[in-house]
N, C-alpha and C positions, 0 to 999 in steps of 0.2 A: 504494500500500500504506500501511498505518498502523503507525507506531511507537508503542509504549506505553513511556513513560519513568517508571520507579518513582521515587517521592520519599519518602525517609525523613527524620526529624528529623536534621539535620546534613549532609544531602546538599549538595554544593556544585558538582557538575558536571552536575546535571540540566539546567540551562539550556543548557549547552554541547552536550549530546547532543540536546536539543530543537532547538537552532539548526541543528546539522549535519543533522538529519533533515528539518526543514521548510524552512529557508531556503537551505541549500546543496544538498541533494538534491531539494528540491521535493516531498517526500512529506507525507502527513498525519502529525500527531503529537499525542499526548495525554499529559498528566501522569497518573500513577496514584498516588494518595495511599496511603501504607502501611497505613492503617486500613481502606481499602476492600477489597471482595472482588469487584471488577469490572474486567476488563481492557479494557473499552470497545471491544471489537471489534479489539483489536490483532492484527496479523499477525506481529509480532516484538516481543519484550519486551527492554528494556535496563535492567539494574541499573547505574546510573551510579556514578562515583567520588564521594568525599566522606568524611565521617566519621559514618556512620550511628549515631545514638544516642551520639555522642561517641566512638565506638570504645573504650568502656570494656570492662573484662574482656578478651575477645579481640575483634578486629575482626570484625564480622558476627555475633557470638554472640547479640546481642539482636535484630538485624534479622531473623534467620531466623524469629522467632516472630510477625512482623507478619502480619495477616490476608491481605495481598496475596500473601504467599509461598505460601499454600496454593493460590491460583489459578495462580501461576507454576509450581508443581510439576505441577499437573494439566495445564496447557498444555504443559509440556515432555514429560510422559508421553504426550500425544497426538501428539507429534512437532513441536510448535511451536518455532521458533528462539528461544533465549534467550542474550543476550550480557551478561556481567558485566565491567565495566571497573574496574580498581583495587579500590576498596572493594566494588564489585559482584562482583568475582571472589572476594574474601574471603567474601562472603555466600553465594555458590554453594558454596564449600568447607564452610562451617559448616552449610549446609543439606543436605549430602550429595549435592547434584546433580553435584558434581565430586569426584574423589578427591584426598586429600592435605590439607595445611594450610599456613598461613603463619606464619613466625617473624619476629622482629625482623631488620632488615637486618644483614648482616655489618658490623661496625664500629659498630653501634647508632646510626647517623646517618640523619637524614631525607635522602633523595636527590631532588633536583629538577633534571633535566637531560634532554637528548635522548639517546636510546640507539639502537643499531642492532639490528634484529631480522631474523633469517634465517627466511624462510617455509619450513616443513618439509612441510606438507600442503596441498593445494589442493582436496580433495574434501569440504569443509565449506561451509555457507552463509556462512561468515565469511571465507573465503580463496579462494574460487573465481575471483575476478577477478585474483588474483596468480599469479606463477610460482614453482614450486618452486625454492628457492635465491635468490629475489629478496631484496634487503636493503631494509628500510623504516627510515626515520629518524623516530621518533615520541617525544614527550616522556613522561617519567615524573614522578611526584611522590608518594612514599610513604615511610613509616618502617617498615612491616611487610610487605615484599614478597618475603621470602626463602622461596621455595617449598620445601616439604619433603614427602617421602613415604618410608616405609620401603623397604628394598631390593626386597622382593618386589612391592610395589605399583609401584615405579618400573619394574621389569622388565615388569610387565603393561601399564603405560601405554606403554612403548616398543614392546612386541610388537604392541599394538593400534594403533600409529601415532596416538596421541592427542595428541602434542605438535605444536602447529601453529606456534608461534613460539619461537625461541631467541635469547638475547642473543648477539651476535657482534660482530666488529670491522667496520669499514666495508666490508671486502671479503667479508664473510660467513664468515670463519674463526672457529671457536670458540676463545676465549682467555679464561682466567679473569680477566685484567685488565679485560676488557670486560663482565664479569658484575657489574652494579652493586650487587647485594644478596646475592650468594652462593647464588642459587637452585640446587637440585639439577639436574644435567644442563643447566644454563643455561636452564631452562624459564621462558619469559616468557608463554606462553599455551598452554592445552590444552583439549581437548574431551572430552565423554563418549563412551562406546563407540558410542552411536547417532549421534553427530556432530551433533546439533542443539542442544546446550548447550555454550557455550564461555566461558572466562574469560581475560582478559589484564590484566597490570599496567599497561602503557603506555596512554596516552590517545589513541586515534585521532581522537576528536572535536575534539582540539586541534591536529590536523594535517590539516585539510581545506581550508584556504584559504591562498593565497600570502601574504596579509596577516599570517598568523600564523607564517610562516616555513617552510611546507612543505605538500605535498599528499599525502604518503604515507599518511596515515590514510584517505584516500578509498578505498583498496583494500579496507578492511574493510567500509565502508558500501556501496560499489559491489557487493561480493560479495553482501551481503544482498539488495539490490534486484534484482540480476540473477538470483539464485536464485529469488526470489519470482515474477518475471516468467516465468521458465522453467517454474515449476510451474503458473502460470496457463495458459500456452500448452499444456502437457501435459494439463491438465484439460479442455481444449476439443477434444482429439483424439477421433475416433470410438471408438478402442480404449479410451478412458478414460471417456467420457460415453456412457451408454446411450441408446436411442431415446427413452426417456421422460424423459431428463435426469438420471438417476441416475448417480453416479460409480462406476466400477468400475476402480480403478487396478490395473495389472499389478504382480506382485511386485517388479519392478525399479524401478517408479516410485512405490511406496507412500509412501516418506518424503518425496519431493518433492511429490507430490500433496497430502499432508497439510498442507503449508504454506498452500495456498490454501483448504483445507477449514476452517481455523480461523475464518475470518471469518464463516462461515455458522452457527457454533455459538452 
């Protein structure tokens, strides 16, 4: 499969994501310059961490107007998987692809440390290789990662099971002392209602090799690759592929099959 890694002026984790996709997972990877309007056949798009456009005004507020984001939105609308990491999460929020907003960290300090994340949902392309309740140890590095949403929006997010990761203690218990930035409901990562767009503040690409101090970030990338391979296998089944080679996904497989459809568009 092919990863498309968006690059904005100020991005500083694009090479980390590229390395994780190509060198660690052994997949194809392409950089996507923010002024381009071509996803280069990407099967999954990653908006990496960093300081897009210097993070002036609100983080992500300028990056959302980049030409590449029109393509990312169209890709997501077709069911393509999109993952925003740290600043990329902030861009997804500013773009309206995910609900809510980011505030300055509680205490107004930049936080750079490892955190513990409890996996809440495993029915997304980003968490399918994990177990519900599993605790991942992954680093963070941000000054504006305090997730906020008004009460009615939070209720809808919780009802729709859109929270995929929460800050927790090493045993997976929710404790405000282990919420590094004061995020509402200890939210560290969430997805859209269609479950194909997700954002997370911690950096899984920096926890994919033992040399870097841990492998827990592999769960996120292994989920993406595993979901895509499952979709490819599904697309080859007789019930999905017609006699003339046309795809006819069943209602239950529509979203998964769409992942493999993207490459042919």
